[in-house]
Backbone as XML, in Angstrom:
<?xml version="1.0"?>
<chain id="A" units="angstrom">
  <residue number="1" name="UNK">
    <atom name="N" x="116.739" y="78.927" z="73.744"/>
    <atom name="CA" x="115.612" y="79.240" z="74.605"/>
    <atom name="C" x="114.362" y="78.675" z="73.940"/>
  </residue>
  <residue number="2" name="UNK">
    <atom name="N" x="113.705" y="77.778" z="74.650"/>
    <atom name="CA" x="112.499" y="77.137" z="74.137"/>
    <atom name="C" x="111.360" y="77.434" z="75.099"/>
  </residue>
  <residue number="3" name="UNK">
    <atom name="N" x="110.707" y="78.576" z="74.903"/>
    <atom name="CA" x="109.651" y="79.007" z="75.818"/>
    <atom name="C" x="108.303" y="78.729" z="75.191"/>
  </residue>
  <residue number="4" name="UNK">
    <atom name="N" x="107.416" y="78.157" z="76.013"/>
    <atom name="CA" x="106.055" y="77.866" z="75.578"/>
    <atom name="C" x="105.085" y="78.452" z="76.598"/>
  </residue>
  <residue number="5" name="UNK">
    <atom name="N" x="103.840" y="78.653" z="76.196"/>
    <atom name="CA" x="102.848" y="79.152" z="77.161"/>
    <atom name="C" x="102.657" y="78.149" z="78.298"/>
  </residue>
  <residue number="6" name="UNK">
    <atom name="N" x="102.263" y="78.648" z="79.449"/>
    <atom name="CA" x="101.930" y="77.783" z="80.581"/>
    <atom name="C" x="100.415" y="77.607" z="80.548"/>
  </residue>
  <residue number="7" name="UNK">
    <atom name="N" x="99.991" y="76.382" z="80.231"/>
    <atom name="CA" x="98.562" y="76.124" z="80.058"/>
    <atom name="C" x="97.949" y="75.314" z="81.184"/>
  </residue>
  <residue number="8" name="UNK">
    <atom name="N" x="98.787" y="74.654" z="81.991"/>
    <atom name="CA" x="98.255" y="73.819" z="83.069"/>
    <atom name="C" x="99.317" y="73.695" z="84.168"/>
  </residue>
  <residue number="9" name="UNK">
    <atom name="N" x="98.967" y="72.992" z="85.228"/>
    <atom name="CA" x="99.886" y="72.874" z="86.360"/>
    <atom name="C" x="101.144" y="72.072" z="86.025"/>
  </residue>
  <residue number="10" name="UNK">
    <atom name="N" x="101.041" y="71.153" z="85.084"/>
    <atom name="CA" x="102.234" y="70.401" z="84.664"/>
    <atom name="C" x="103.223" y="71.351" z="83.976"/>
  </residue>
  <residue number="11" name="UNK">
    <atom name="N" x="102.696" y="72.232" z="83.128"/>
    <atom name="CA" x="103.558" y="73.239" z="82.497"/>
    <atom name="C" x="104.167" y="74.167" z="83.548"/>
  </residue>
  <residue number="12" name="UNK">
    <atom name="N" x="103.376" y="74.494" z="84.564"/>
    <atom name="CA" x="103.862" y="75.360" z="85.636"/>
    <atom name="C" x="105.016" y="74.693" z="86.382"/>
  </residue>
  <residue number="13" name="UNK">
    <atom name="N" x="104.845" y="73.414" z="86.713"/>
    <atom name="CA" x="105.928" y="72.688" z="87.403"/>
    <atom name="C" x="107.197" y="72.643" z="86.542"/>
  </residue>
  <residue number="14" name="UNK">
    <atom name="N" x="107.032" y="72.415" z="85.255"/>
    <atom name="CA" x="108.188" y="72.390" z="84.347"/>
    <atom name="C" x="108.875" y="73.753" z="84.314"/>
  </residue>
  <residue number="15" name="UNK">
    <atom name="N" x="108.086" y="74.816" z="84.326"/>
    <atom name="CA" x="108.672" y="76.163" z="84.339"/>
    <atom name="C" x="109.471" y="76.384" z="85.614"/>
  </residue>
  <residue number="16" name="UNK">
    <atom name="N" x="108.944" y="75.895" z="86.747"/>
    <atom name="CA" x="109.674" y="76.043" z="88.006"/>
    <atom name="C" x="110.985" y="75.257" z="87.991"/>
  </residue>
  <residue number="17" name="UNK">
    <atom name="N" x="110.974" y="74.078" z="87.404"/>
    <atom name="CA" x="112.195" y="73.281" z="87.304"/>
    <atom name="C" x="113.234" y="74.040" z="86.485"/>
  </residue>
  <residue number="18" name="UNK">
    <atom name="N" x="112.796" y="74.597" z="85.375"/>
    <atom name="CA" x="113.728" y="75.359" z="84.525"/>
    <atom name="C" x="114.225" y="76.608" z="85.238"/>
  </residue>
  <residue number="19" name="UNK">
    <atom name="N" x="113.313" y="77.302" z="85.925"/>
    <atom name="CA" x="113.715" y="78.503" z="86.670"/>
    <atom name="C" x="114.766" y="78.169" z="87.726"/>
  </residue>
  <residue number="20" name="UNK">
    <atom name="N" x="114.589" y="77.041" z="88.373"/>
    <atom name="CA" x="115.561" y="76.634" z="89.391"/>
    <atom name="C" x="116.942" y="76.415" z="88.763"/>
  </residue>
  <residue number="21" name="UNK">
    <atom name="N" x="116.952" y="75.887" z="87.557"/>
    <atom name="CA" x="118.222" y="75.611" z="86.882"/>
    <atom name="C" x="118.934" y="76.886" z="86.434"/>
  </residue>
  <residue number="22" name="UNK">
    <atom name="N" x="118.173" y="77.938" z="86.101"/>
    <atom name="CA" x="118.796" y="79.156" z="85.559"/>
    <atom name="C" x="118.705" y="80.335" z="86.518"/>
  </residue>
  <residue number="23" name="UNK">
    <atom name="N" x="118.341" y="80.086" z="87.751"/>
    <atom name="CA" x="118.097" y="81.162" z="88.716"/>
    <atom name="C" x="119.304" y="82.073" z="88.930"/>
  </residue>
  <residue number="24" name="UNK">
    <atom name="N" x="120.486" y="81.546" z="88.906"/>
    <atom name="CA" x="121.699" y="82.328" z="89.166"/>
    <atom name="C" x="122.383" y="82.784" z="87.876"/>
  </residue>
  <residue number="25" name="UNK">
    <atom name="N" x="121.655" y="82.835" z="86.802"/>
    <atom name="CA" x="122.247" y="83.220" z="85.511"/>
    <atom name="C" x="122.777" y="84.653" z="85.569"/>
  </residue>
  <residue number="26" name="UNK">
    <atom name="N" x="123.932" y="84.892" z="84.977"/>
    <atom name="CA" x="124.493" y="86.250" z="84.975"/>
    <atom name="C" x="123.604" y="87.212" z="84.174"/>
  </residue>
  <residue number="27" name="UNK">
    <atom name="N" x="123.497" y="88.411" z="84.670"/>
    <atom name="CA" x="122.682" y="89.429" z="84.006"/>
    <atom name="C" x="123.173" y="89.650" z="82.575"/>
  </residue>
  <residue number="28" name="UNK">
    <atom name="N" x="122.206" y="89.764" z="81.663"/>
    <atom name="CA" x="122.548" y="89.991" z="80.267"/>
    <atom name="C" x="122.761" y="88.715" z="79.472"/>
  </residue>
  <residue number="29" name="UNK">
    <atom name="N" x="122.770" y="87.577" z="80.145"/>
    <atom name="CA" x="122.965" y="86.307" z="79.439"/>
    <atom name="C" x="121.633" y="85.822" z="78.868"/>
  </residue>
  <residue number="30" name="UNK">
    <atom name="N" x="121.688" y="84.914" z="77.889"/>
    <atom name="CA" x="120.444" y="84.359" z="77.345"/>
    <atom name="C" x="119.596" y="83.666" z="78.422"/>
  </residue>
  <residue number="31" name="UNK">
    <atom name="N" x="120.259" y="83.039" z="79.389"/>
    <atom name="CA" x="119.530" y="82.372" z="80.474"/>
    <atom name="C" x="118.806" y="83.393" z="81.354"/>
  </residue>
  <residue number="32" name="UNK">
    <atom name="N" x="119.435" y="84.536" z="81.582"/>
    <atom name="CA" x="118.783" y="85.586" z="82.378"/>
    <atom name="C" x="117.559" y="86.117" z="81.633"/>
  </residue>
  <residue number="33" name="UNK">
    <atom name="N" x="117.662" y="86.269" z="80.323"/>
    <atom name="CA" x="116.508" y="86.690" z="79.525"/>
    <atom name="C" x="115.395" y="85.644" z="79.598"/>
  </residue>
  <residue number="34" name="UNK">
    <atom name="N" x="115.786" y="84.389" z="79.491"/>
    <atom name="CA" x="114.813" y="83.300" z="79.586"/>
    <atom name="C" x="114.126" y="83.314" z="80.949"/>
  </residue>
  <residue number="35" name="UNK">
    <atom name="N" x="114.908" y="83.542" z="81.997"/>
    <atom name="CA" x="114.354" y="83.584" z="83.347"/>
    <atom name="C" x="113.320" y="84.705" z="83.468"/>
  </residue>
  <residue number="36" name="UNK">
    <atom name="N" x="113.626" y="85.857" z="82.909"/>
    <atom name="CA" x="112.714" y="86.999" z="82.975"/>
    <atom name="C" x="111.382" y="86.686" z="82.284"/>
  </residue>
  <residue number="37" name="UNK">
    <atom name="N" x="111.456" y="86.040" z="81.139"/>
    <atom name="CA" x="110.247" y="85.680" z="80.409"/>
    <atom name="C" x="109.459" y="84.614" z="81.177"/>
  </residue>
  <residue number="38" name="UNK">
    <atom name="N" x="110.156" y="83.611" z="81.702"/>
    <atom name="CA" x="109.481" y="82.556" z="82.461"/>
    <atom name="C" x="108.786" y="83.110" z="83.699"/>
  </residue>
  <residue number="39" name="UNK">
    <atom name="N" x="109.426" y="84.035" z="84.393"/>
    <atom name="CA" x="108.818" y="84.640" z="85.589"/>
    <atom name="C" x="107.524" y="85.357" z="85.202"/>
  </residue>
  <residue number="40" name="UNK">
    <atom name="N" x="107.534" y="86.068" z="84.092"/>
    <atom name="CA" x="106.328" y="86.769" z="83.638"/>
    <atom name="C" x="105.214" y="85.770" z="83.304"/>
  </residue>
  <residue number="41" name="UNK">
    <atom name="N" x="105.577" y="84.670" z="82.658"/>
    <atom name="CA" x="104.580" y="83.649" z="82.327"/>
    <atom name="C" x="104.010" y="82.988" z="83.582"/>
  </residue>
  <residue number="42" name="UNK">
    <atom name="N" x="104.881" y="82.688" z="84.539"/>
    <atom name="CA" x="104.437" y="82.067" z="85.789"/>
    <atom name="C" x="103.493" y="83.016" z="86.535"/>
  </residue>
  <residue number="43" name="UNK">
    <atom name="N" x="103.863" y="84.287" z="86.623"/>
    <atom name="CA" x="103.013" y="85.261" z="87.314"/>
    <atom name="C" x="101.645" y="85.371" z="86.642"/>
  </residue>
  <residue number="44" name="UNK">
    <atom name="N" x="101.628" y="85.413" z="85.330"/>
    <atom name="CA" x="100.359" y="85.518" z="84.599"/>
    <atom name="C" x="99.485" y="84.292" z="84.854"/>
  </residue>
  <residue number="45" name="UNK">
    <atom name="N" x="100.093" y="83.118" z="84.803"/>
    <atom name="CA" x="99.333" y="81.887" z="85.036"/>
    <atom name="C" x="98.795" y="81.842" z="86.464"/>
  </residue>
  <residue number="46" name="UNK">
    <atom name="N" x="99.643" y="82.149" z="87.444"/>
    <atom name="CA" x="99.215" y="82.099" z="88.843"/>
    <atom name="C" x="98.137" y="83.145" z="89.135"/>
  </residue>
  <residue number="47" name="UNK">
    <atom name="N" x="98.265" y="84.329" z="88.573"/>
    <atom name="CA" x="97.245" y="85.361" z="88.801"/>
    <atom name="C" x="95.894" y="84.941" z="88.217"/>
  </residue>
  <residue number="48" name="UNK">
    <atom name="N" x="95.937" y="84.243" z="87.104"/>
    <atom name="CA" x="94.696" y="83.809" z="86.464"/>
    <atom name="C" x="94.071" y="82.618" z="87.186"/>
  </residue>
  <residue number="49" name="UNK">
    <atom name="N" x="94.896" y="81.661" z="87.614"/>
    <atom name="CA" x="94.369" y="80.410" z="88.167"/>
    <atom name="C" x="94.391" y="80.331" z="89.688"/>
  </residue>
  <residue number="50" name="UNK">
    <atom name="N" x="95.191" y="81.144" z="90.332"/>
    <atom name="CA" x="95.298" y="81.132" z="91.793"/>
    <atom name="C" x="95.296" y="82.564" z="92.330"/>
  </residue>
  <residue number="51" name="UNK">
    <atom name="N" x="94.221" y="83.302" z="92.075"/>
    <atom name="CA" x="94.214" y="84.701" z="92.518"/>
    <atom name="C" x="94.225" y="84.810" z="94.044"/>
  </residue>
  <residue number="52" name="UNK">
    <atom name="N" x="94.887" y="85.823" z="94.515"/>
    <atom name="CA" x="94.939" y="86.105" z="95.943"/>
    <atom name="C" x="94.117" y="87.358" z="96.175"/>
  </residue>
  <residue number="53" name="UNK">
    <atom name="N" x="93.055" y="87.220" z="96.938"/>
    <atom name="CA" x="92.187" y="88.356" z="97.210"/>
    <atom name="C" x="92.779" y="89.258" z="98.285"/>
  </residue>
  <residue number="54" name="UNK">
    <atom name="N" x="92.119" y="90.357" z="98.531"/>
    <atom name="CA" x="92.600" y="91.264" z="99.560"/>
    <atom name="C" x="92.528" y="90.613" z="100.942"/>
  </residue>
  <residue number="55" name="UNK">
    <atom name="N" x="93.336" y="91.104" z="101.828"/>
    <atom name="CA" x="93.395" y="90.561" z="103.180"/>
    <atom name="C" x="92.085" y="90.799" z="103.920"/>
  </residue>
  <residue number="56" name="UNK">
    <atom name="N" x="91.794" y="89.944" z="104.859"/>
    <atom name="CA" x="90.679" y="90.121" z="105.762"/>
    <atom name="C" x="90.953" y="91.364" z="106.610"/>
  </residue>
  <residue number="57" name="UNK">
    <atom name="N" x="89.962" y="92.218" z="106.869"/>
    <atom name="CA" x="90.210" y="93.457" z="107.615"/>
    <atom name="C" x="90.887" y="93.236" z="108.974"/>
  </residue>
  <residue number="58" name="UNK">
    <atom name="N" x="90.395" y="92.273" z="109.736"/>
    <atom name="CA" x="90.986" y="92.033" z="111.057"/>
    <atom name="C" x="92.419" y="91.535" z="110.915"/>
  </residue>
  <residue number="59" name="UNK">
    <atom name="N" x="92.653" y="90.662" z="109.938"/>
    <atom name="CA" x="94.018" y="90.176" z="109.728"/>
    <atom name="C" x="94.934" y="91.309" z="109.280"/>
  </residue>
  <residue number="60" name="UNK">
    <atom name="N" x="94.419" y="92.235" z="108.477"/>
    <atom name="CA" x="95.218" y="93.388" z="108.050"/>
    <atom name="C" x="95.594" y="94.253" z="109.248"/>
  </residue>
  <residue number="61" name="UNK">
    <atom name="N" x="94.657" y="94.451" z="110.162"/>
    <atom name="CA" x="94.939" y="95.238" z="111.376"/>
    <atom name="C" x="95.973" y="94.523" z="112.232"/>
  </residue>
  <residue number="62" name="UNK">
    <atom name="N" x="95.781" y="93.231" z="112.442"/>
    <atom name="CA" x="96.730" y="92.462" z="113.266"/>
    <atom name="C" x="98.121" y="92.442" z="112.640"/>
  </residue>
  <residue number="63" name="UNK">
    <atom name="N" x="98.179" y="92.359" z="111.320"/>
    <atom name="CA" x="99.465" y="92.380" z="110.621"/>
    <atom name="C" x="100.177" y="93.704" z="110.866"/>
  </residue>
  <residue number="64" name="UNK">
    <atom name="N" x="99.437" y="94.819" z="110.735"/>
    <atom name="CA" x="100.032" y="96.136" z="110.969"/>
    <atom name="C" x="100.467" y="96.269" z="112.428"/>
  </residue>
  <residue number="65" name="UNK">
    <atom name="N" x="99.676" y="95.736" z="113.354"/>
    <atom name="CA" x="100.047" y="95.777" z="114.772"/>
    <atom name="C" x="101.375" y="95.058" z="114.987"/>
  </residue>
  <residue number="66" name="UNK">
    <atom name="N" x="101.502" y="93.896" z="114.364"/>
    <atom name="CA" x="102.735" y="93.119" z="114.491"/>
    <atom name="C" x="103.914" y="93.869" z="113.878"/>
  </residue>
  <residue number="67" name="UNK">
    <atom name="N" x="103.699" y="94.437" z="112.697"/>
    <atom name="CA" x="104.761" y="95.184" z="112.020"/>
    <atom name="C" x="105.278" y="96.338" z="112.872"/>
  </residue>
  <residue number="68" name="UNK">
    <atom name="N" x="104.363" y="97.052" z="113.506"/>
    <atom name="CA" x="104.738" y="98.261" z="114.231"/>
    <atom name="C" x="104.859" y="98.043" z="115.735"/>
  </residue>
  <residue number="69" name="UNK">
    <atom name="N" x="104.717" y="96.805" z="116.180"/>
    <atom name="CA" x="104.838" y="96.515" z="117.603"/>
    <atom name="C" x="103.746" y="97.190" z="118.430"/>
  </residue>
  <residue number="70" name="UNK">
    <atom name="N" x="102.541" y="97.230" z="117.898"/>
    <atom name="CA" x="101.439" y="97.895" z="118.580"/>
    <atom name="C" x="100.653" y="96.917" z="119.445"/>
  </residue>
  <residue number="71" name="UNK">
    <atom name="N" x="100.095" y="97.439" z="120.515"/>
    <atom name="CA" x="99.196" y="96.678" z="121.370"/>
    <atom name="C" x="97.768" y="97.120" z="121.070"/>
  </residue>
  <residue number="72" name="UNK">
    <atom name="N" x="96.805" y="96.359" z="121.568"/>
    <atom name="CA" x="95.401" y="96.704" z="121.334"/>
    <atom name="C" x="95.106" y="98.129" z="121.813"/>
  </residue>
  <residue number="73" name="UNK">
    <atom name="N" x="95.712" y="98.531" z="122.893"/>
    <atom name="CA" x="95.493" y="99.879" z="123.432"/>
    <atom name="C" x="95.889" y="100.956" z="122.419"/>
  </residue>
  <residue number="74" name="UNK">
    <atom name="N" x="96.887" y="100.668" z="121.596"/>
    <atom name="CA" x="97.342" y="101.635" z="120.588"/>
    <atom name="C" x="96.311" y="101.868" z="119.478"/>
  </residue>
  <residue number="75" name="UNK">
    <atom name="N" x="95.316" y="100.987" z="119.391"/>
    <atom name="CA" x="94.283" y="101.127" z="118.364"/>
    <atom name="C" x="93.117" y="102.011" z="118.805"/>
  </residue>
  <residue number="76" name="UNK">
    <atom name="N" x="93.081" y="102.370" z="120.082"/>
    <atom name="CA" x="91.962" y="103.156" z="120.604"/>
    <atom name="C" x="91.737" y="104.473" z="119.855"/>
  </residue>
  <residue number="77" name="UNK">
    <atom name="N" x="92.776" y="105.212" z="119.460"/>
    <atom name="CA" x="92.507" y="106.448" z="118.716"/>
    <atom name="C" x="91.824" y="106.211" z="117.360"/>
  </residue>
  <residue number="78" name="UNK">
    <atom name="N" x="91.949" y="105.016" z="116.828"/>
    <atom name="CA" x="91.407" y="104.711" z="115.513"/>
    <atom name="C" x="90.049" y="104.010" z="115.575"/>
  </residue>
  <residue number="79" name="UNK">
    <atom name="N" x="89.863" y="103.196" z="116.618"/>
    <atom name="CA" x="88.657" y="102.361" z="116.700"/>
    <atom name="C" x="87.710" y="102.821" z="117.808"/>
  </residue>
  <residue number="80" name="UNK">
    <atom name="N" x="88.259" y="103.247" z="118.916"/>
    <atom name="CA" x="87.418" y="103.664" z="120.040"/>
    <atom name="C" x="87.902" y="103.032" z="121.330"/>
  </residue>
  <residue number="81" name="UNK">
    <atom name="N" x="86.995" y="102.852" z="122.257"/>
    <atom name="CA" x="87.336" y="102.336" z="123.583"/>
    <atom name="C" x="88.008" y="100.974" z="123.501"/>
  </residue>
  <residue number="82" name="UNK">
    <atom name="N" x="88.632" y="100.574" z="124.609"/>
    <atom name="CA" x="89.311" y="99.279" z="124.644"/>
    <atom name="C" x="88.328" y="98.142" z="124.397"/>
  </residue>
  <residue number="83" name="UNK">
    <atom name="N" x="87.104" y="98.294" z="124.888"/>
    <atom name="CA" x="86.080" y="97.273" z="124.648"/>
    <atom name="C" x="85.743" y="97.148" z="123.174"/>
  </residue>
  <residue number="84" name="UNK">
    <atom name="N" x="85.652" y="98.295" z="122.502"/>
    <atom name="CA" x="85.337" y="98.287" z="121.070"/>
    <atom name="C" x="86.506" y="97.677" z="120.285"/>
  </residue>
  <residue number="85" name="UNK">
    <atom name="N" x="87.737" y="98.015" z="120.661"/>
    <atom name="CA" x="88.912" y="97.429" z="119.996"/>
    <atom name="C" x="88.867" y="95.916" z="120.140"/>
  </residue>
  <residue number="86" name="UNK">
    <atom name="N" x="88.593" y="95.452" z="121.342"/>
    <atom name="CA" x="88.521" y="94.018" z="121.596"/>
    <atom name="C" x="87.433" y="93.362" z="120.747"/>
  </residue>
  <residue number="87" name="UNK">
    <atom name="N" x="86.279" y="94.007" z="120.650"/>
    <atom name="CA" x="85.188" y="93.450" z="119.852"/>
    <atom name="C" x="85.582" y="93.349" z="118.378"/>
  </residue>
  <residue number="88" name="UNK">
    <atom name="N" x="86.256" y="94.359" z="117.860"/>
    <atom name="CA" x="86.685" y="94.327" z="116.459"/>
    <atom name="C" x="87.716" y="93.214" z="116.253"/>
  </residue>
  <residue number="89" name="UNK">
    <atom name="N" x="88.717" y="93.162" z="117.120"/>
    <atom name="CA" x="89.772" y="92.157" z="116.953"/>
    <atom name="C" x="89.259" y="90.730" z="117.132"/>
  </residue>
  <residue number="90" name="UNK">
    <atom name="N" x="88.167" y="90.575" z="117.896"/>
    <atom name="CA" x="87.575" y="89.249" z="118.102"/>
    <atom name="C" x="86.390" y="88.994" z="117.170"/>
  </residue>
  <residue number="91" name="UNK">
    <atom name="N" x="86.221" y="89.877" z="116.189"/>
    <atom name="CA" x="85.208" y="89.734" z="115.148"/>
    <atom name="C" x="83.768" y="89.769" z="115.679"/>
  </residue>
  <residue number="92" name="UNK">
    <atom name="N" x="83.569" y="90.452" z="116.781"/>
    <atom name="CA" x="82.218" y="90.589" z="117.327"/>
    <atom name="C" x="81.581" y="91.895" z="116.877"/>
  </residue>
  <residue number="93" name="UNK">
    <atom name="N" x="82.377" y="92.784" z="116.290"/>
    <atom name="CA" x="81.890" y="94.059" z="115.778"/>
    <atom name="C" x="82.603" y="94.326" z="114.467"/>
  </residue>
  <residue number="94" name="UNK">
    <atom name="N" x="81.850" y="94.803" z="113.496"/>
    <atom name="CA" x="82.471" y="95.137" z="112.213"/>
    <atom name="C" x="83.001" y="96.563" z="112.255"/>
  </residue>
  <residue number="95" name="UNK">
    <atom name="N" x="83.885" y="96.851" z="111.344"/>
    <atom name="CA" x="84.441" y="98.194" z="111.244"/>
    <atom name="C" x="83.403" y="99.147" z="110.662"/>
  </residue>
  <residue number="96" name="UNK">
    <atom name="N" x="83.345" y="100.339" z="111.199"/>
    <atom name="CA" x="82.511" y="101.377" z="110.605"/>
    <atom name="C" x="83.363" y="102.119" z="109.576"/>
  </residue>
  <residue number="97" name="UNK">
    <atom name="N" x="82.718" y="102.897" z="108.741"/>
    <atom name="CA" x="83.474" y="103.679" z="107.765"/>
    <atom name="C" x="84.403" y="104.676" z="108.452"/>
  </residue>
  <residue number="98" name="UNK">
    <atom name="N" x="83.965" y="105.209" z="109.582"/>
    <atom name="CA" x="84.810" y="106.137" z="110.341"/>
    <atom name="C" x="86.080" y="105.432" z="110.842"/>
  </residue>
  <residue number="99" name="UNK">
    <atom name="N" x="85.922" y="104.221" z="111.358"/>
    <atom name="CA" x="87.078" y="103.445" z="111.821"/>
    <atom name="C" x="88.018" y="103.155" z="110.649"/>
  </residue>
  <residue number="100" name="UNK">
    <atom name="N" x="87.438" y="102.760" z="109.522"/>
    <atom name="CA" x="88.233" y="102.445" z="108.330"/>
    <atom name="C" x="89.075" y="103.653" z="107.931"/>
  </residue>
  <residue number="101" name="UNK">
    <atom name="N" x="88.451" y="104.823" z="107.889"/>
    <atom name="CA" x="89.169" y="106.048" z="107.509"/>
    <atom name="C" x="90.294" y="106.340" z="108.490"/>
  </residue>
  <residue number="102" name="UNK">
    <atom name="N" x="90.013" y="106.211" z="109.775"/>
    <atom name="CA" x="91.048" y="106.485" z="110.789"/>
    <atom name="C" x="92.193" y="105.478" z="110.704"/>
  </residue>
  <residue number="103" name="UNK">
    <atom name="N" x="91.872" y="104.202" z="110.520"/>
    <atom name="CA" x="92.921" y="103.176" z="110.407"/>
    <atom name="C" x="93.771" y="103.401" z="109.164"/>
  </residue>
  <residue number="104" name="UNK">
    <atom name="N" x="93.115" y="103.788" z="108.088"/>
    <atom name="CA" x="93.854" y="104.062" z="106.856"/>
    <atom name="C" x="94.766" y="105.285" z="107.035"/>
  </residue>
  <residue number="105" name="UNK">
    <atom name="N" x="94.197" y="106.367" z="107.528"/>
    <atom name="CA" x="94.969" y="107.601" z="107.682"/>
    <atom name="C" x="96.080" y="107.457" z="108.721"/>
  </residue>
  <residue number="106" name="UNK">
    <atom name="N" x="95.773" y="106.805" z="109.841"/>
    <atom name="CA" x="96.738" y="106.730" z="110.937"/>
    <atom name="C" x="97.761" y="105.624" z="110.809"/>
  </residue>
  <residue number="107" name="UNK">
    <atom name="N" x="97.327" y="104.458" z="110.344"/>
    <atom name="CA" x="98.232" y="103.304" z="110.289"/>
    <atom name="C" x="98.596" y="102.895" z="108.869"/>
  </residue>
  <residue number="108" name="UNK">
    <atom name="N" x="98.060" y="103.628" z="107.900"/>
    <atom name="CA" x="98.358" y="103.377" z="106.487"/>
    <atom name="C" x="97.984" y="101.967" z="106.042"/>
  </residue>
  <residue number="109" name="UNK">
    <atom name="N" x="96.889" y="101.452" z="106.593"/>
    <atom name="CA" x="96.373" y="100.164" z="106.138"/>
    <atom name="C" x="95.547" y="100.449" z="104.886"/>
  </residue>
  <residue number="110" name="UNK">
    <atom name="N" x="95.795" y="99.756" z="103.791"/>
    <atom name="CA" x="95.067" y="100.037" z="102.546"/>
    <atom name="C" x="93.554" y="99.890" z="102.705"/>
  </residue>
  <residue number="111" name="UNK">
    <atom name="N" x="92.843" y="100.805" z="102.082"/>
    <atom name="CA" x="91.382" y="100.735" z="102.084"/>
    <atom name="C" x="90.912" y="99.378" z="101.562"/>
  </residue>
  <residue number="112" name="UNK">
    <atom name="N" x="91.588" y="98.882" z="100.541"/>
    <atom name="CA" x="91.197" y="97.606" z="99.926"/>
    <atom name="C" x="91.154" y="96.488" z="100.962"/>
  </residue>
  <residue number="113" name="UNK">
    <atom name="N" x="92.094" y="96.480" z="101.888"/>
    <atom name="CA" x="92.127" y="95.449" z="102.922"/>
    <atom name="C" x="91.052" y="95.685" z="103.969"/>
  </residue>
  <residue number="114" name="UNK">
    <atom name="N" x="90.863" y="96.928" z="104.347"/>
    <atom name="CA" x="89.902" y="97.255" z="105.409"/>
    <atom name="C" x="88.455" y="97.098" z="104.938"/>
  </residue>
  <residue number="115" name="UNK">
    <atom name="N" x="88.226" y="97.269" z="103.656"/>
    <atom name="CA" x="86.864" y="97.216" z="103.152"/>
    <atom name="C" x="86.537" y="95.903" z="102.455"/>
  </residue>
  <residue number="116" name="UNK">
    <atom name="N" x="87.447" y="94.947" z="102.503"/>
    <atom name="CA" x="87.157" y="93.677" z="101.826"/>
    <atom name="C" x="86.048" y="92.965" z="102.584"/>
  </residue>
  <residue number="117" name="UNK">
    <atom name="N" x="86.222" y="91.788" z="103.002"/>
    <atom name="CA" x="85.173" y="91.047" z="103.675"/>
    <atom name="C" x="84.747" y="91.710" z="104.971"/>
  </residue>
  <residue number="118" name="UNK">
    <atom name="N" x="83.625" y="91.304" z="105.476"/>
    <atom name="CA" x="83.155" y="91.858" z="106.754"/>
    <atom name="C" x="84.103" y="91.453" z="107.865"/>
  </residue>
  <residue number="119" name="UNK">
    <atom name="N" x="84.412" y="92.399" z="108.736"/>
    <atom name="CA" x="85.303" y="92.126" z="109.858"/>
    <atom name="C" x="84.594" y="91.215" z="110.813"/>
  </residue>
</chain>
């Protein structure tokens, strides 16, 4: 096992090539241990150089709607009238703190997603 830090994208590509070669390694083997270490290094490098921020509030709502098979009408208890739901989904109105709390409590959308960028 010859593991080195991932310092740049070339190192990252090399790590992916190696991971592809040992991906099916049997548990408990030296290759499986190597894979575990490489995955940790890749995650650390990607988190540092390619961070993924929280979801856009409207996209988070639409994602939850898709997951649960909800229609815009189903959001009325959380956001308000059908017109207000439409305005939020079309980015013409931002979420209020009351809406955020209701969406979080009712649909379990993380506060982090609802309070990130302006809707």
